[in-house]
SELO-512277 format. One record per residue: residue in three letters; x, y, z of N, C-alpha, C in turn. Coordinates in pm, 1 decimal. Each point is the difference from the previous one (the first is absolute). Layout:
N
- code:neast:nnorth:nup:caeast:canorth:caup:ceast:cnorth:cup
- ALA:X:Y:Z:X:Y:Z:X:Y:Z $
...
This chain:
236
- code:neast:nnorth:nup:caeast:canorth:caup:ceast:cnorth:cup
- MET:-688.5:15004.7:-3653.8:-141.8:-27.7:-25.9:-15.0:-74.6:-132.0 $
- LYS:-78.6:-103.0:-3.7:-21.2:-79.5:-119.6:-105.8:64.9:-87.7 $
- HIS:17.4:-5.5:-132.5:-92.4:61.5:-93.3:-93.0:-103.5:-58.6 $
- SER:-127.7:-0.5:34.4:-99.1:-81.7:-68.2:-46.9:75.9:-123.0 $
- VAL:-70.0:-69.7:-91.7:-52.8:65.3:-119.0:-95.3:112.0:38.6 $
- LEU:-87.6:-24.2:97.8:-93.3:103.8:41.2:72.3:119.5:60.5 $
- SER:108.4:-23.3:71.6:78.6:110.9:53.8:53.4:86.2:-111.8 $
- ILE:50.8:-63.7:-106.1:52.2:74.2:-114.5:-110.6:78.8:-67.1 $
- ILE:-119.2:-61.9:-13.3:-111.5:68.7:-63.3:-35.5:127.5:75.3 $
- PHE:-12.0:-9.2:132.8:-41.0:116.6:77.1:109.0:105.7:7.8 $
- LEU:123.6:-37.3:-30.2:108.6:96.9:-1.2:-20.4:105.9:-106.3 $
- ILE:-75.0:-31.4:-106.7:-11.8:90.6:-112.2:-80.4:125.8:31.8 $
- PHE:-78.7:0.9:106.7:-99.0:104.7:17.7:55.6:132.4:51.6 $
- ALA:117.0:2.1:60.5:47.6:121.0:66.2:41.9:105.6:-99.4 $
- VAL:-20.0:127.6:36.2:36.0:110.5:-87.6:31.1:121.8:85.1 $
- SER:86.0:87.2:-49.7:39.6:116.9:79.3:-117.4:92.6:22.2 $
- GLY:10.2:87.5:100.8:-114.4:75.4:46.5:-26.8:130.1:-71.3 $
- THR:74.7:32.8:-107.4:-27.5:121.8:-72.7:-130.4:-14.8:-75.4 $
- ALA:-66.7:112.7:-27.4:-127.5:2.1:-73.0:-105.2:-85.2:69.4 $
- GLN:4.2:-5.4:132.3:-89.7:-86.3:75.7:-129.4:71.1:35.7 $
- GLN:-112.0:-71.5:-14.0:-128.5:46.3:45.4:-36.1:-77.2:126.6 $
- VAL:-102.3:45.0:71.2:-38.3:-66.4:123.9:-137.4:-63.9:-18.5 $
- PHE:-8.1:-129.5:23.4:-124.6:-75.3:-9.7:-32.6:-58.7:136.3 $
- ASN:-126.1:-35.1:19.1:-42.6:-59.5:126.2:-16.0:-150.3:-18.4 $
- PHE:87.1:-78.1:65.3:-2.7:-145.5:-11.6:-52.9:-66.5:127.4 $
- GLU:-52.0:79.0:92.7:-44.1:-54.5:128.2:-113.8:-100.3:-18.1 $
- GLY:10.6:-114.5:67.7:-105.5:-100.5:0.1:-10.9:-81.6:-127.6 $
- GLU:97.3:8.9:-86.0:-4.7:-71.7:-127.2:39.7:-147.0:18.0 $
- THR:-72.8:-89.5:-66.3:35.3:-141.7:-4.6:-12.1:-46.8:-144.3 $
- LEU:110.0:-49.6:-55.7:4.7:-47.1:-137.9:37.8:-147.7:0.0 $
- ARG:-70.5:-78.3:-80.5:24.4:-144.0:-5.6:39.7:-42.0:-141.2 $
- TYR:91.2:-98.6:-6.5:53.2:-44.6:-128.4:14.9:-151.9:-2.3 $
- ASN:-14.1:-56.0:-120.9:33.4:-139.2:-24.0:131.0:-5.9:-76.8 $
- ALA:88.7:-88.9:41.5:126.0:-21.3:-69.4:-10.9:-128.6:-80.9 $
- LYS:30.4:8.9:-131.0:-16.0:-114.3:-88.6:127.6:-25.5:-79.5 $
- TYR:33.5:-126.9:-12.3:107.1:-41.3:-90.1:-67.0:-74.1:-114.3 $
- GLY:-6.3:66.6:-116.8:-81.0:-53.7:-108.9:-146.1:3.4:39.8 $
- PHE:-66.5:-114.5:-4.2:-141.2:-7.5:39.2:-17.6:-49.7:143.2 $
- ILE:108.2:-23.0:69.3:-7.0:-56.5:134.2:4.2:112.5:104.5 $
- LYS:-103.5:5.9:82.6:-0.1:95.2:110.5:85.3:-57.4:112.1 $
- GLY:109.2:68.8:29.4:94.9:-53.4:96.2:18.3:82.5:125.5 $
- GLY:-62.7:117.8:5.1:19.9:82.8:118.5:-98.6:115.0:6.6 $
- GLU:-1.8:66.0:113.1:-84.3:117.6:20.4:82.8:109.9:64.1 $
- VAL:-37.9:123.9:-29.6:67.2:117.8:54.8:-106.2:94.0:54.8 $
- ILE:21.2:49.8:120.3:-91.6:97.4:61.0:81.6:121.4:42.8 $
- ILE:-41.1:117.4:-46.5:63.4:125.9:40.7:-101.1:77.3:83.5 $
- SER:34.2:29.8:123.8:-91.2:72.3:88.4:71.5:118.5:63.5 $
- SER:-74.1:106.6:23.3:60.0:121.5:57.0:-90.6:60.9:104.9 $
- LYS:63.3:62.5:97.9:-73.1:74.4:102.5:84.3:119.3:43.4 $
- LYS:-65.0:97.7:61.9:71.4:118.1:47.7:39.8:-19.5:145.2 $
- VAL:124.6:33.9:33.1:51.7:-13.5:136.0:84.9:122.9:33.8 $
- LYS:32.6:11.6:127.8:96.4:99.2:46.7:131.4:-71.7:28.6 $
- TYR:109.8:54.2:-51.4:132.4:-54.9:28.4:88.5:116.7:42.1 $
- ASN:42.4:0.1:125.6:76.1:113.8:55.6:-73.9:131.6:-22.8 $
- ASP:-132.7:-3.7:21.4:-88.6:116.3:-14.9:-10.2:50.6:-143.5 $
- ILE:36.0:-82.4:-96.5:-10.2:36.1:-140.9:-111.4:-82.2:-64.0 $
- ASP:-85.7:65.2:-79.6:-106.1:-71.5:-70.9:62.1:-89.9:-105.7 $
- CYS:-30.1:-128.8:9.3:61.0:-99.3:-88.2:-103.1:-98.0:-52.8 $
- TYR:38.7:-69.1:-107.5:-71.7:-118.8:-44.0:75.2:-122.6:51.2 $
- ASP:-76.6:-98.9:41.7:54.1:-130.9:34.8:-55.2:-96.5:-104.9 $
- VAL:87.1:-42.8:-91.8:-42.8:-80.5:-114.1:63.2:-137.8:8.6 $
- LYS:-81.8:-101.8:-22.6:48.0:-138.2:2.2:-29.8:-66.4:-133.5 $
- ILE:100.2:-68.0:-55.2:-17.0:-82.6:-118.7:20.6:-144.7:43.2 $
- ASP:-105.1:-79.1:-12.2:-0.4:-139.1:44.9:-8.0:-89.6:-123.5 $
- MET:104.2:-80.6:-24.2:7.4:-84.9:-119.0:17.5:-144.6:43.8 $
- TYR:-81.8:-90.0:-54.2:10.7:-139.4:42.9:-43.0:-94.6:-111.7 $
- SER:56.2:-119.9:2.2:-30.5:-102.0:-99.4:-125.3:-77.5:39.2 $
- ILE:-66.2:-58.1:-100.1:-119.0:-81.3:23.8:2.2:-119.1:-95.0 $
- GLY:-83.6:-98.1:28.9:-24.6:-110.8:-90.7:123.2:-81.4:-33.9 $
- LEU:10.4:-39.1:-127.5:109.0:-84.3:-47.5:135.1:66.6:18.9 $
- VAL:5.5:129.7:-26.6:126.2:73.5:17.1:46.1:-7.2:144.8 $
- ASN:-93.2:13.5:91.6:35.1:-7.5:142.3:53.2:-138.8:36.5 $
- ASP:-54.2:-103.6:-63.6:49.3:-135.7:25.8:143.0:-18.4:-50.8 $
- ILE:31.5:67.2:-112.3:132.8:-13.8:-60.0:100.8:93.0:66.6 $
- PHE:-39.6:126.8:18.5:90.7:99.1:58.6:-81.6:97.8:83.5 $
- HIS:2.8:-16.7:129.7:-74.5:86.8:90.0:71.7:133.4:17.7 $
- PHE:-75.9:108.2:-13.1:55.2:130.7:36.9:-107.0:85.0:67.5 $
- HIS:42.4:78.3:93.2:-85.8:97.4:65.8:88.0:116.1:43.5 $
- ASP:-6.2:107.8:-75.7:80.2:119.0:26.7:-91.3:114.6:41.4 $
- ILE:41.6:72.3:102.2:-71.4:120.5:42.5:97.7:117.0:-3.9 $
- PHE:-36.1:102.4:-75.4:72.9:126.0:-0.9:-87.7:104.5:68.5 $
- ARG:57.5:72.7:91.3:-76.9:102.9:71.3:84.2:126.9:10.5 $
- SER:-62.2:114.0:-26.0:71.2:127.4:6.8:-85.5:104.2:70.8 $
- ILE:64.5:76.2:85.9:-61.9:117.3:62.0:70.1:121.0:-59.1 $
- PHE:-75.5:82.0:-73.9:62.2:112.9:-69.9:-86.7:125.1:9.2 $
- SER:64.4:113.9:-15.7:-65.1:130.1:16.0:-116.2:15.7:-97.2 $
- LYS:-111.7:46.3:50.6:-116.1:26.0:-84.7:27.2:116.0:-96.0 $
- GLN:86.1:91.7:39.5:29.0:118.2:-79.8:110.4:-25.1:-103.0 $
- THR:115.1:-49.9:45.1:114.4:-19.0:-89.7:7.9:-140.2:-58.6 $
- LEU:-70.6:-95.2:60.2:2.1:-141.6:-37.8:135.3:-66.1:24.8 $
- LYS:89.3:66.5:71.4:129.5:-58.7:34.0:-15.6:-87.7:124.7 $
- PRO:69.8:-113.1:5.1:-22.8:-97.7:107.6:70.3:33.6:130.7 $
- TYR:-59.2:-48.6:108.6:61.0:4.5:132.2:35.1:-140.5:48.0 $
- LYS:-79.8:-98.7:-40.1:27.0:-137.2:42.9:-48.6:-97.7:-106.7 $
- PHE:80.6:-103.5:-23.2:-33.3:-103.3:-97.3:20.9:-136.6:64.8 $
- ILE:-94.0:-90.9:-23.8:8.1:-135.3:55.8:-17.9:-100.7:-113.5 $
- ARG:86.5:-100.3:-2.7:-17.2:-111.0:-92.5:1.9:-130.2:78.5 $
- ASP:-106.1:-79.1:-15.4:-10.4:-131.2:63.1:-16.0:-101.3:-113.3 $
- ALA:108.8:-68.4:-33.7:3.2:-83.2:-120.3:9.4:-147.3:34.4 $
- HIS:-81.3:-78.0:-69.6:4.5:-146.2:10.5:-13.1:-54.9:-141.2 $
- GLU:110.3:-48.2:-54.7:4.4:-46.3:-138.4:69.1:-135.7:-3.9 $
- GLY:-79.1:-106.1:-10.1:56.7:-133.1:6.0:64.4:-24.3:135.2 $
- SER:127.3:-37.7:-1.1:73.1:-23.2:125.2:63.4:127.1:55.1 $
- TYR:-13.9:110.0:-73.9:61.4:126.9:40.8:-98.6:84.0:79.7 $
- SER:46.1:57.3:111.5:-81.2:92.2:79.4:89.2:112.3:51.0 $
- GLN:-56.8:120.7:5.2:72.5:111.5:59.4:-97.6:108.1:44.2 $
- TYR:26.9:55.3:117.2:-76.5:113.7:50.3:96.3:117.0:14.5 $
- GLU:-37.7:114.6:-54.6:86.5:117.0:6.9:-82.7:125.5:24.5 $
- GLU:50.2:86.3:86.5:-56.2:133.1:19.4:105.9:102.0:-38.9 $
- VAL:-42.1:101.2:-74.2:90.0:106.9:-42.7:-60.3:133.0:42.7 $
- VAL:77.2:79.8:72.4:-42.9:132.8:41.5:75.2:102.5:-84.8 $
- TYR:-73.8:95.5:-57.2:56.6:97.7:-91.8:24.1:133.6:70.7 $
- TYR:116.8:57.4:-26.1:34.1:133.6:45.9:41.7:82.9:-122.1 $
- ASP:27.8:128.1:21.4:29.8:87.5:-113.0:129.4:-36.1:-71.1 $
- ASN:96.0:-55.8:70.7:128.6:-30.7:-64.7:53.1:-140.4:32.1 $
- TYR:-84.7:-85.5:53.7:38.9:-140.0:17.8:-123.7:-83.7:29.4 $
- VAL:16.5:-132.2:-14.4:-105.1:-94.0:38.4:59.8:-99.1:98.7 $
- GLU:-86.2:-55.1:85.0:43.7:-96.4:101.1:-77.8:-129.1:-21.0 $
- SER:71.1:-107.3:-38.2:-62.3:-128.8:-26.9:22.6:-94.6:116.4 $
- SER:-105.2:-72.7:39.0:13.7:-98.8:107.8:84.8:-118.6:-42.5 $
- VAL:21.4:-15.9:-130.3:78.9:-112.3:-51.8:142.8:42.1:-33.0 $
- ASN:14.5:115.3:-65.6:130.9:39.3:-51.9:56.2:128.0:60.6 $
- GLY:-65.1:53.1:102.5:55.4:115.5:68.8:-20.1:130.1:-75.5 $
- ARG:91.4:92.9:21.2:-14.0:136.0:-52.2:56.0:11.7:-141.8 $
- PHE:-74.8:76.0:-85.5:42.0:24.8:-137.7:-14.0:149.3:-26.3 $
- GLU:111.5:65.4:-36.0:0.4:145.0:-22.1:-66.5:32.7:-133.8 $
- THR:-80.7:106.3:-0.8:-64.4:47.1:-122.7:14.0:151.4:-8.6 $
- SER:-27.8:54.8:-117.1:6.0:145.2:-17.8:-137.9:63.5:5.9 $
- ASP:-103.5:-83.4:15.0:-137.3:50.3:0.7:-89.0:-105.0:64.1 $
- ARG:-126.3:33.9:20.5:-99.1:-97.4:47.7:-68.3:-59.3:-123.3 $
- TYR:47.4:-116.5:-43.5:-50.2:-61.2:-121.8:-129.7:-76.6:27.0 $
- TYR:-74.1:-27.2:-109.1:-118.7:-82.8:11.8:37.5:-145.2:26.3 $
- ASP:-92.6:-74.1:60.6:11.7:-145.0:2.2:-93.6:-54.2:-108.2 $
- ILE:-9.0:-132.7:-11.8:-75.4:-56.4:-111.2:-150.7:6.6:19.2 $
- VAL:-46.4:37.0:119.5:-143.8:19.0:21.7:-37.6:146.5:-21.3 $
- SER:67.3:91.2:69.5:-31.4:142.1:-16.3:21.5:44.6:-143.7 $
- GLY:92.0:-68.4:-72.1:23.7:34.5:-139.1:-120.2:-21.4:-89.2 $
- ILE:-80.9:-102.5:29.7:-122.4:-22.1:-76.8:-90.9:122.3:9.0 $
- PHE:-13.3:52.3:120.2:-90.0:113.2:22.8:60.7:130.0:-51.5 $
- ALA:132.4:7.8:-2.9:65.1:116.6:-59.1:-27.3:5.9:-149.6 $
- LEU:6.6:-114.5:-67.2:-28.7:-1.8:-142.7:-146.4:32.0:-26.7 $
- ARG:-88.7:-51.1:82.4:-142.9:30.8:-16.5:-28.3:148.1:22.2 $
- SER:85.4:68.2:75.3:-18.3:142.1:28.9:76.5:90.8:-95.8 $
- TYR:77.5:-58.6:-89.8:80.5:78.8:-93.2:-90.7:76.4:-96.5 $
- ASN:44.5:116.3:-44.3:-78.2:81.4:-93.3:17.2:-55.4:-141.6 $
- TRP:-84.2:-93.9:-36.2:11.4:-66.1:-129.6:-28.4:94.0:-116.6 $
- ALA:-68.4:112.2:24.7:-30.1:94.3:-107.4:127.6:58.7:-60.7 $
- LYS:108.6:-4.7:74.9:127.3:52.7:-49.1:75.8:-101.7:-86.0 $
- LEU:-49.3:-123.0:-8.2:71.8:-105.0:-71.0:-45.8:-11.7:-144.7 $
- ASN:96.8:-20.1:-89.2:-26.3:-32.8:-139.4:38.5:-146.1:-24.4 $
- THR:-61.4:-59.8:-101.3:30.3:-138.9:-31.8:149.4:-19.4:-22.1 $
- ASN:54.4:-102.7:62.3:141.4:-37.8:-3.8:89.8:87.2:86.3 $
- ASP:-58.4:89.0:81.0:80.4:68.5:101.4:55.9:-103.2:97.3 $
- VAL:122.0:23.7:44.3:66.7:-92.7:90.6:21.9:67.3:135.3 $
- LEU:-46.2:-64.9:105.5:24.5:45.4:136.2:115.4:-81.8:57.6 $
- VAL:98.6:68.7:54.2:113.1:-66.4:63.5:-3.0:34.7:147.9 $
- PHE:6.2:-100.9:85.1:-16.4:26.1:142.5:78.8:-98.9:83.8 $
- PRO:38.7:40.3:120.2:65.9:-91.7:94.1:-98.5:-50.7:105.4 $
- ILE:17.0:-125.0:40.8:-80.2:-56.1:107.2:90.7:-83.2:90.0 $
- TYR:-24.5:8.2:129.3:76.4:-82.8:92.8:-63.8:-137.9:6.3 $
- PHE:78.5:-102.6:-34.2:-49.4:-137.7:2.1:118.8:-93.9:14.4 $
- ASP:-13.8:-96.9:87.5:102.6:-101.9:18.0:134.4:60.5:38.4 $
- GLU:-4.1:97.2:91.5:119.2:61.9:56.7:85.2:69.8:-105.2 $
- LYS:-63.9:52.1:-102.7:71.5:82.6:-97.3:-100.0:91.9:-69.8 $
- ILE:52.9:102.8:-65.9:-83.2:90.6:-78.8:-2.3:-51.5:-143.5 $
- VAL:-119.4:-31.4:-48.6:-16.1:-54.2:-134.4:-56.5:108.5:-90.8 $
- ASN:72.9:33.9:-105.9:-49.7:95.8:-98.6:-77.1:-74.8:-107.7 $
- THR:-124.8:37.9:-18.8:-88.9:-71.2:-90.9:-61.7:97.0:-99.7 $
- LYS:-18.5:-47.8:-122.0:-65.7:79.9:-102.6:-139.3:-55.9:-25.6 $
- ILE:-94.7:89.4:-22.7:-135.8:-43.5:-33.9:-50.5:87.4:-113.6 $
- VAL:-55.6:-62.0:-103.1:-41.5:68.8:-121.1:-152.3:14.4:0.3 $
- TYR:-48.3:122.2:-24.6:-143.1:23.7:-11.2:-42.6:-29.4:-143.7 $
- LYS:-97.7:-91.2:-16.6:-43.1:-43.1:-132.5:-134.2:57.7:-42.5 $
- GLY:-52.3:95.0:78.1:-123.9:64.4:-38.4:-124.2:-73.3:46.9 $
- LYS:-113.7:35.0:-60.1:-128.1:-56.6:40.1:-33.4:-121.8:-85.5 $
- GLU:-71.3:-94.6:62.4:-38.2:-122.2:-70.1:-124.9:-58.1:66.0 $
- LYS:-91.7:-49.4:-82.8:-119.5:-68.1:52.0:29.0:-148.9:4.3 $
- ILE:-24.5:-62.0:115.8:23.5:-143.2:14.3:-128.9:-68.9:43.8 $
- LYS:-9.0:-129.7:-32.2:-113.6:-80.8:41.2:47.0:-99.8:103.4 $
- LEU:-69.4:-1.7:113.6:38.8:-88.1:109.3:-124.7:-61.0:61.0 $
- ASN:-9.7:-131.9:-5.5:-115.3:-72.0:56.7:-132.8:54.7:-51.2 $
- GLY:-4.8:26.3:-130.2:-122.9:43.1:-64.1:-30.9:147.5:11.9 $
- LYS:86.0:78.1:62.8:-24.1:142.6:18.1:114.1:79.4:-61.2 $
- TYR:-34.3:116.1:-56.6:100.5:86.9:-60.5:43.3:108.6:99.9 $
- TYR:130.3:29.2:-1.8:56.2:104.6:84.6:85.5:93.4:-84.9 $
- ASN:-22.4:129.8:15.3:90.1:98.8:-58.4:118.2:17.5:95.2 $
- CYS:120.4:-15.9:-51.7:117.9:-6.0:87.0:115.2:85.5:-51.1 $
- HIS:92.6:27.6:88.3:132.1:51.4:-33.3:98.0:-116.6:10.9 $
- LYS:87.7:-12.7:-98.5:92.3:-112.7:-4.2:143.2:45.8:30.5 $
- PHE:68.5:-74.8:86.7:139.7:24.4:33.3:80.1:-128.3:-20.4 $
- VAL:121.2:14.8:-50.8:87.4:-115.4:-23.7:134.6:25.9:67.7 $
- PRO:32.4:-71.8:104.6:130.7:15.0:64.9:108.9:-71.2:-79.6 $
- ILE:120.7:50.4:11.9:114.9:-60.0:-67.0:88.8:-64.1:105.2 $
- PHE:21.8:-130.4:-14.3:86.6:-72.4:92.8:129.3:-36.6:-72.0 $
- ASP:100.1:83.6:11.9:128.2:-28.2:-63.0:65.1:-121.5:64.4 $
- GLY:41.4:-94.6:-83.8:73.7:-115.2:50.3:-85.8:-112.4:54.3 $
- VAL:-133.9:15.6:-3.5:-88.5:-106.9:46.1:-38.3:-84.1:-120.9 $
- LYS:50.9:-120.9:-8.2:-12.3:-82.2:-119.6:-125.8:-85.6:-2.9 $
- MET:-75.7:-3.3:110.4:-117.5:-87.3:4.1:-116.3:53.7:-83.0 $
- PHE:2.3:133.5:-34.0:-112.2:61.0:-69.7:22.9:1.9:-150.8 $
- SER:-111.5:8.4:-76.2:6.6:21.4:-143.6:22.7:149.2:-25.8 $
- LYS:-11.9:43.4:-127.5:35.5:137.3:-36.7:-76.2:103.3:81.9 $
- GLU:-134.8:-6.7:0.6:-79.8:87.9:86.9:-42.4:-85.1:118.2 $
- GLY:91.0:-14.4:95.2:-15.9:-98.0:106.0:-117.7:24.9:91.5 $
- VAL:-18.7:125.5:41.5:-105.4:30.6:96.4:-77.1:122.9:-48.3 $
- SER:-132.2:-10.5:3.0:-87.3:113.1:-31.6:-98.4:18.1:115.2 $
- VAL:-22.6:125.9:38.1:-89.3:30.0:111.6:-106.2:98.5:-48.0 $
- TYR:-126.0:-30.2:32.4:-112.3:82.2:-43.8:-72.7:56.3:122.0 $
- PHE:-15.8:133.9:2.5:-74.0:68.3:105.9:-127.2:59.8:-58.5 $
- SER:-107.6:-2.9:77.4:-127.2:53.4:-48.1:10.8:149.5:-28.1 $
- ASP:-62.3:41.4:-110.1:0.3:140.3:-41.3:-118.2:71.1:63.9 $
- ASP:4.8:10.7:132.1:-101.7:72.9:74.8:65.0:58.3:124.9 $
- TYR:-79.0:58.1:87.9:57.3:66.4:115.9:59.1:-96.8:102.2 $
- LYS:-35.3:-128.6:-9.1:53.0:-97.9:95.6:135.8:-56.3:-42.8 $
- ARG:23.6:-8.1:-132.3:127.2:-49.2:-53.7:39.4:-136.0:58.7 $
- LYS:-94.1:-90.2:2.5:25.3:-132.3:56.3:88.3:-81.8:-94.6 $
- PRO:95.3:-76.4:53.7:69.5:-98.0:-84.5:-102.2:-104.5:-46.3 $
- ILE:-16.0:-12.9:-131.1:-99.6:-90.8:-55.4:62.2:-131.4:-44.4 $
- LEU:116.4:7.8:-61.2:61.9:-119.3:-56.3:151.5:13.9:-2.4 $
- ILE:68.0:-106.0:39.7:144.3:-11.5:-18.1:23.1:-122.6:-87.9 $
- LYS:65.9:19.9:-113.5:33.2:-110.7:-89.8:151.3:-21.4:2.9 $
- VAL:39.4:-122.3:26.0:142.1:-35.3:3.5:24.5:-106.3:-105.9 $
- ASN:80.2:33.9:-99.3:29.8:-92.3:-108.8:141.0:-56.0:17.6 $
- PHE:5.7:-128.0:33.9:128.5:-67.6:10.6:41.8:-50.3:-138.2 $
- ARG:121.5:-47.8:-10.2:43.8:-60.0:-126.7:-84.6:-122.7:-33.3 $
- VAL:-46.7:-67.2:104.4:-92.0:-112.6:-17.4:-119.2:23.1:93.2 $
- GLY:-118.6:23.9:-58.2:-119.6:17.4:81.7:-22.6:144.5:41.8 $
- SER:-110.3:21.8:69.6:-37.8:133.9:45.4:-65.9:-7.0:136.1 $
- PHE:-2.8:113.1:67.1:-53.0:9.4:135.6:-82.1:128.2:7.6 $
- LYS:-116.7:-6.2:61.2:-86.5:117.7:9.8:-50.0:19.0:141.9 $
- VAL:-12.9:125.4:39.7:-67.4:35.4:124.8:-118.6:86.6:-40.5 $
- GLU:-122.1:-51.5:20.7:-122.0:62.9:-51.2:-86.7:53.3:112.9 $
- TYR:-46.2:123.3:-18.9:-89.9:62.6:96.8:-132.7:-75.0:4.6 $
- VAL:-51.9:-20.4:120.4:-127.9:-67.0:20.0:-103.3:106.8:37.6 $
- GLU:-95.9:21.6:-87.9:-104.8:100.0:24.3:-90.4:-48.0:113.2 $
- LYS:-37.2:91.1:90.6:-87.8:-37.4:111.1:-139.9:-28.3:-50.9 $
């Protein structure tokens, strides 16, 4: 599987299921603008609904990311990530990626079991647990008991991605008020650590979630060695 920048960004959200609370995400639709500097180059839509999967109450969540305008003329991309995961445990049962990035395209379905996954592209991969995918991981982090976290606490977690288990660290940076499109948001800030990824500056990626019962992703800031990239929440 090829790694786009947006794929790497969404990889940061997954977290282990300890200290997990249960939130209701049914019927949620979140919209975002993706900007490189001052140029709006893409849009992201996250939508969720409740479904039954093998008689289990689940969320069916889709993340739709696509280029627009000048960026689309230079480099077209349209990626869809979709996950069906347990409403109770937030662990996935099925993951779909439909990627179109320039001349590259790939469609993959992954079915999750307790001790292995089955990929339509790469076949069977043995695991020791039912790990999160990069979509269900976003909702796992939103459901985490943040009251137990102190500033600079580090969460270490495994996630299944690209036919391997990736161990990732994410640092909790505490609460912060940010201004976005003329409005202020009280947020919780998280900073993932990407060991060996040279494209980022010192604090390469920062993620801000709203400090309320919805815990919406409000802002993702990506600082490259040259330039910056932002994914900004669009208020309805």
